[in-house]
C-alpha positions in Angstrom: -38.2 -24.3 52.2 -35.3 -22.6 54.6 -37.1 -19.8 56.9 -34.6 -16.8 57.4 -35.2 -13.7 59.0 -31.6 -12.2 56.9 -32.6 -9.3 54.6 -29.0 -10.4 52.1 -30.5 -12.5 49.6 -27.2 -13.8 48.1 -24.3 -15.9 48.7 -21.7 -15.1 50.8 -18.8 -17.1 50.2 -15.8 -17.5 52.5 -12.9 -19.1 51.1 -9.8 -19.7 53.7 -6.8 -22.1 53.6 -5.4 -25.0 56.3 -3.9 -22.7 58.9 -4.9 -19.2 58.1 -7.7 -18.3 60.1 -10.2 -21.5 59.1 -11.9 -22.1 62.5 -11.9 -18.4 63.7 -14.2 -17.7 60.5 -16.0 -20.7 61.0 -16.9 -19.7 64.2 -17.9 -16.1 63.2 -20.0 -16.9 60.0 -21.7 -20.0 61.7 -22.7 -17.4 64.4 -24.1 -15.4 62.0 -26.1 -18.0 60.1 -27.4 -18.7 62.9 -29.0 -15.8 64.2 -30.3 -14.5 61.1 -31.3 -18.0 60.0 -29.2 -18.4 57.2 -27.5 -22.1 55.8 -24.4 -22.0 56.9 -23.6 -25.0 53.7 -19.7 -26.3 54.2 -18.6 -27.3 50.6 -17.9 -31.5 51.1 -14.2 -32.9 50.0 -15.4 -36.3 48.7 -18.8 -36.0 47.2 -20.5 -34.1 44.3 -22.4 -31.1 46.2 -26.3 -31.0 45.7 -27.0 -27.8 43.7 -29.9 -26.9 46.0 -27.3 -27.0 49.3 -25.9 -23.4 47.1 -29.7 -21.7 46.4 -29.7 -17.9 47.9 -29.7 -16.9 50.6 -27.0 -18.4 52.2 -23.0 -18.5 53.5 -21.1 -21.6 51.5 -17.3 -21.8 53.3 -14.7 -23.8 52.2 -12.0 -24.7 54.0 -9.3 -25.3 51.4 -10.6 -22.5 48.9 -11.2 -25.7 46.5 -14.3 -25.2 45.9 -13.9 -29.1 44.2 -16.8 -30.1 41.8 -18.6 -26.6 42.2 -16.5 -23.7 40.7 -18.9 -22.3 39.1 -20.3 -21.5 42.2 -17.8 -18.4 42.3 -19.0 -17.2 39.3 -22.7 -16.8 40.2 -24.0 -13.0 39.5 -25.2 -13.7 43.6 -21.9 -14.6 44.5 -20.2 -12.6 46.9 -16.4 -13.8 48.1 -14.4 -13.5 50.6 -10.9 -14.6 50.4 -8.2 -14.9 53.4 -4.7 -15.7 52.7 -1.5 -16.0 55.4 2.5 -15.3 55.2 3.2 -18.7 53.7 6.2 -18.5 56.4 3.8 -18.5 59.3 2.0 -21.6 57.4 4.8 -23.5 57.7 5.4 -22.3 61.9 1.8 -23.2 62.1 1.7 -26.4 60.5 4.5 -27.6 62.3 3.0 -27.4 65.7 -0.5 -28.1 65.1 0.1 -31.4 63.1 2.5 -32.8 66.5 -0.7 -32.1 68.0 -3.8 -32.1 66.7 -6.1 -34.8 66.6 -7.8 -34.5 63.4 -8.0 -38.2 61.7 -6.5 -37.5 58.8 -3.1 -36.9 60.6 -3.3 -40.2 62.4 -4.2 -42.5 58.8 -1.1 -44.9 57.9 0.3 -43.4 54.8 2.2 -45.7 52.1 4.4 -43.0 51.0 5.1 -42.7 54.6 6.0 -46.2 54.8 3.1 -47.4 56.8 3.3 -44.0 59.5 1.1 -41.5 59.9 1.9 -37.7 59.0 1.8 -37.0 62.8 4.1 -39.9 63.8 6.5 -39.2 60.8 6.6 -35.4 62.0 6.7 -36.0 65.6 10.0 -38.5 64.9 11.7 -35.8 63.5 14.3 -34.1 65.4 13.8 -30.6 65.6 12.5 -27.5 64.3 14.1 -27.0 61.3 13.6 -30.9 60.2 9.7 -30.2 60.9 10.0 -27.1 59.1 11.4 -28.5 56.4 8.9 -31.7 56.3 6.0 -28.9 56.2 7.9 -27.2 53.0 7.2 -30.8 51.6 3.8 -31.7 52.3 0.6 -29.9 54.0 2.0 -26.1 54.5 3.4 -26.5 50.8 0.4 -27.6 49.5 -1.5 -25.1 51.1 1.2 -22.2 49.9 0.7 -23.5 46.2 -3.3 -23.5 46.9 -2.6 -19.7 47.6 -0.7 -19.1 44.5 -3.2 -20.5 42.4 -6.2 -18.9 43.4 -7.7 -16.8 40.7 -7.3 -13.0 42.4 -8.6 -11.0 39.5 -12.1 -12.0 40.3 -14.7 -8.8 40.6 -16.8 -10.3 43.2 -14.1 -11.4 45.8 -12.7 -9.3 48.4 -9.0 -10.5 49.4 -7.9 -10.3 52.9 -4.6 -11.2 54.9 -4.8 -12.8 58.1 -2.1 -10.3 59.2 -4.3 -7.5 58.9 -7.7 -8.8 60.3 -5.9 -9.6 63.5 -4.3 -6.0 63.5 -7.6 -4.7 63.0 -9.7 -5.6 66.7 -12.3 -2.6 66.1 -13.4 -4.9 63.3 -13.4 -2.1 60.7 -11.9 -4.8 58.0 -14.5 -7.0 58.8 -17.6 -4.8 58.9 -16.1 -3.9 54.7 -16.6 -7.5 54.6 -19.6 -7.9 55.8 -21.4 -5.3 53.7 -19.2 -6.7 50.8 -21.1 -10.0 51.0 -24.2 -8.6 51.0 -25.4 -8.0 54.6 -27.9 -5.2 54.5 -27.2 -2.3 56.9 -29.6 -3.2 59.5 -28.0 -6.8 59.8 -24.4 -5.4 60.2 -25.1 -4.8 63.7 -25.2 -8.4 64.4 -22.2 -9.4 62.0 -20.0 -6.9 63.7 -21.2 -8.8 67.3 -20.5 -12.2 65.9 -17.5 -11.1 65.0 -16.4 -9.4 68.6 -17.6 -12.5 70.3 -15.0 -14.7 68.7 -12.5 -12.2 68.5 -9.2 -14.2 69.1 -8.3 -12.3 72.2 -12.0 -13.7 73.6 -11.0 -17.3 72.6 -7.2 -17.3 74.0 -8.3 -16.1 77.6 -11.2 -19.4 77.5 -8.2 -21.7 76.6 -9.9 -24.8 75.9 -8.5 -24.9 71.7 -5.5 -26.7 70.5 -6.1 -24.6 67.4 -5.1 -21.5 69.6 -1.7 -20.6 70.1 0.1 -17.4 69.2 -1.1 -14.8 66.7 1.8 -12.3 66.0 2.5 -11.4 62.4 5.4 -12.5 61.1 6.3 -14.7 63.9 8.7 -16.7 61.3 11.2 -14.4 62.1 11.7 -15.9 65.8 12.1 -19.4 63.6 14.0 -18.6 60.3 17.5 -18.7 59.5 19.9 -18.2 56.4 19.2 -22.0 55.8 15.9 -22.4 56.1 15.1 -18.9 54.0 16.9 -20.3 51.5 15.2 -23.6 51.1 12.1 -21.3 51.5 13.2 -19.8 48.1 14.7 -22.7 46.3 10.7 -24.5 46.5 8.5 -21.4 46.5 10.5 -18.7 44.5 9.0 -15.5 44.5 5.9 -16.5 46.3 6.0 -14.3 49.0 5.8 -11.3 46.4 3.1 -12.9 44.3 1.2 -12.8 47.5 2.3 -9.2 48.8 4.0 -10.2 52.0 7.7 -8.9 50.3 9.1 -6.6 47.5 12.0 -9.0 46.7 14.1 -11.5 47.8 16.0 -9.2 50.7 14.2 -10.7 53.4 16.5 -13.9 53.0 19.3 -12.0 53.9 19.3 -13.3 57.6 22.3 -12.5 59.5 24.4 -15.8 60.3 24.5 -17.4 63.8 20.8 -16.0 64.5 19.2 -18.1 66.8 16.4 -20.9 66.6 14.3 -21.1 69.0 14.2 -24.4 71.4 11.5 -26.9 71.7 10.2 -25.6 74.8 9.7 -22.2 72.6 7.8 -24.1 70.1 5.5 -25.3 72.2 4.7 -22.3 74.1 4.5 -19.8 70.8 6.8 -17.1 72.6 5.6 -14.3 74.9 3.0 -12.0 74.7 0.9 -13.4 71.7 -2.4 -12.6 71.6 -3.9 -15.8 70.2 -3.8 -17.4 67.0 -6.4 -19.5 65.3 -4.4 -22.6 63.8 -6.8 -24.4 61.5 
């Protein structure tokens, strides 16, 4: 039997997507689990989960919001969900940067669809930013965008947050509401809030020791997208920005002709004045 000091007796389920702050949320909730002696359970990708793993109390984390072979978990009466999304246009920019440099094993595997090259080899051979962004639209970032679109948003037990709102709330008011929603008791909230502060983006940027940290300004896509790229986005993803609450219509794509696209050097450093972004 798992020994716990937590008064929380349910299942706190954290659902993120690739490039939407996953590493950030993992760090926060792993710390909460450690301090409260709760089990932290990562949903397995390629195996059947054991039902005992999901016995409450526990924190359950799925970094792709798939809940493969365990969708039933989301419907349990003791389950409370925090689901995090991000502006799809910024997902594409973030993915293009991260996939060029990351050491994640899947990026190194030879792929038949790339004639034996790895994902990382292909994206690094592309000539410019636009090519990398278009590649991401068709591949990893595109799958992330479709996963965000297909999530069931009407679950009564799910709290829906945007990455942009969290990084614009350094006081942690939104995360305080999230911790309460997830079932943590009043006496535990101070520990939860401290875990959030300890893993703030600003603090992690100052440490400067992770490939996952770059820039975190909302609407960073404005620096990279010209009209042609915006049109390509609309052709592939249609009204996804309206569906996810990021735009009211397609007028965002009316970008003046000749808008400058930043250089490779700007892409590498992430531009000036950014607080720091967790890229996974």
